[in-house]
VOSELO-405549 format. One line per 2 residues: number of its first residue (from 1); their letters; for each residue x, y, z of C-alpha. Coordinates in steps of 0.001 Angstrom, whole numbers, padded with zeros to 6 digits. Each point is the difference from the previous one (the first is absolute). Layout:
BEGIN
NUM> A> X Y Z  ...;
***
This chain:
BEGIN
1> XX> -007787 -039565 140224  003533 001598 000137;
3> XX> 000487 -001444 -003187  -003077 001592 -001581;
5> XX> 001046 003344 001896  003599 -000127 -001373;
7> XX> -001247 -000890 -003762  -002432 003100 000293;
9> XX> 002962 002439 001198  002025 -001391 -002618;
11> XX> -002482 000561 -003023  -000728 003594 001354;
13> XX> 003962 000750 000156  000044 -001440 -003442;
15> XX> -002863 001958 -001368  001727 003292 001729;
17> XX> 003356 -000632 -001512  -001571 -000721 -003544;
19> XX> -002144 003209 000017  003131 001941 001037;
21> XX> 001932 -001440 -002747  -002792 000620 -002385;
23> XX> -000417 003971 001301  003776 000486 -000442;
25> XX> 000610 -001870 -003107  -002051 002389 -002312;
27> XX> 001903 001858 -002651  000718 003618 000772;
29> XX> -000902 002793 -002600  003775 000458 -000185;
31> XX> 000515 -003464 -001405  -002256 000573 -002979;
33> XX> 001962 001504 -002737  -001380 002387 -002244;
35> XX> 001106 001041 -003395  000708 003484 -000055;
37> XX> -002303 002169 -002576  001953 001175 -003045;
39> XX> -000899 003244 -001945  -001570 -001372 -003029;
41> XX> 001637 001385 -003183  -002690 -000014 -002952;
43> XX> 001822 000416 -003226  -000902 002859 -002400;
45> XX> -000189 -000251 -003639  002202 002288 -001894;
47> XX> -001929 001429 -002804  001953 -001205 -002941;
49> XX> -001338 000380 -003744  -001726 -003218 -000870;
51> XX> 002207 -000399 -002912  003834 000301 000382;
53> XX> 001750 001729 -003195  002288 -002683 -001459;
55> XX> 000565 002238 -003128  -002090 -002124 -002117;
57> XX> -002838 001847 -002023  -003244 -001292 -000911;
59> XX> -000215 000851 -003654  -003137 -001047 -001615;
61> XX> 000517 -002358 -002898  -001533 000631 -003332;
63> XX> -002166 -002398 -001393  002494 -001223 -002440;
65> XX> 002380 -000735 002500  -002362 -001744 002057;
67> XX> -001173 -002405 -002874  003460 -000797 -000867;
69> XX> 000855 -000678 003386  -003304 -002376 000047;
71> XX> 001185 -001870 -003198  003343 -000679 001332;
73> XX> -001334 -001527 003366  -002544 -001924 -002298;
75> XX> 003099 -001197 -002369  001981 -000858 003184;
77> XX> -002591 -002278 001272  -000513 -001597 -003279;
79> XX> 003630 -000900 -000530  001862 -002327 -000521;
81> XX> -001142 -000038 -003664  001591 -002916 -002068;
83> XX> -000840 -000537 -003643  002004 -001692 -003083;
85> XX> 001425 003617 -000665  000854 001732 003074;
87> XX> 000005 -000215 003823  -000782 003006 002547;
89> XX> 000148 -000037 003586  000409 002658 002261;
91> XX> 003145 000213 002294  -000948 001862 003229;
93> XX> 003789 000535 000693  000391 002618 -002799;
95> XX> -003836 000765 -000237  -000268 -000498 -003575;
97> XX> -001460 -002709 -002557  002841 -002130 -001270;
99> XX> -000425 -001241 -003574  001392 -002877 -001816;
101> XX> -000670 -000245 -003709  000920 -003410 -001099;
103> XX> 001837 -000152 -003214  000684 003753 000198;
105> XX> -001169 001418 -003098  -002061 002958 -001032;
107> XX> -002870 -002165 -000719  -000474 -001306 003474;
109> XX> 000607 003261 001421  -002997 001286 -002090;
111> XX> -002160 -002943 001144  000814 000968 003747;
113> XX> -001118 003576 -000894  -003032 -001298 -001671;
115> XX> -000820 -002076 003266  000449 003379 001992;
117> XX> -002480 001646 -002344  -002579 -002919 -000129;
119> XX> 000140 -000179 003924  -000234 003499 000496;
121> XX> 003361 000548 001315  001348 002275 -002556;
123> XX> -000322 002903 002263  002542 -001092 002405;
125> XX> 003368 001935 -000981  002772 -001634 -001598;
127> XX> 002267 000884 003264  -001804 -002632 001871;
129> XX> 001079 -002739 -002259  003639 -001529 000098;
131> XX> 000811 -002379 -002925  002609 -002836 000577;
133> XX> 001387 -002707 -002201  000162 -002602 002916;
135> XX> -003063 -001854 000943  -001737 001479 002795;
137> X> -001519 -002149 002819;
***
């Protein structure tokens, strides 16, 4: 019987110690760290003009300029043209059409001019063409 009483007292003491530990082991409010609230800065939009002034002017193109530009673009997409009288290719480095007339003669040059007429490219200014004696590849 003494053993039962001793065991009961030990269990009660153990329960009291466990309760005290649980009571004093709770985290206090001081231990919880909080992030200090900072003032929120909202960026404001500076009202600048929608288009910046780069110095470039938008000038309307005339119908003739537009048509010539379209012809140049169309002919550029057709190149290279290679036939028995001449070779035409577009050189993007110099931004011009390079024309090699085979066996350079006035006859072959006229054949090239006739080709431009027949294909509808005759309105492209001659400043867009560079003639060379070397085979252009």
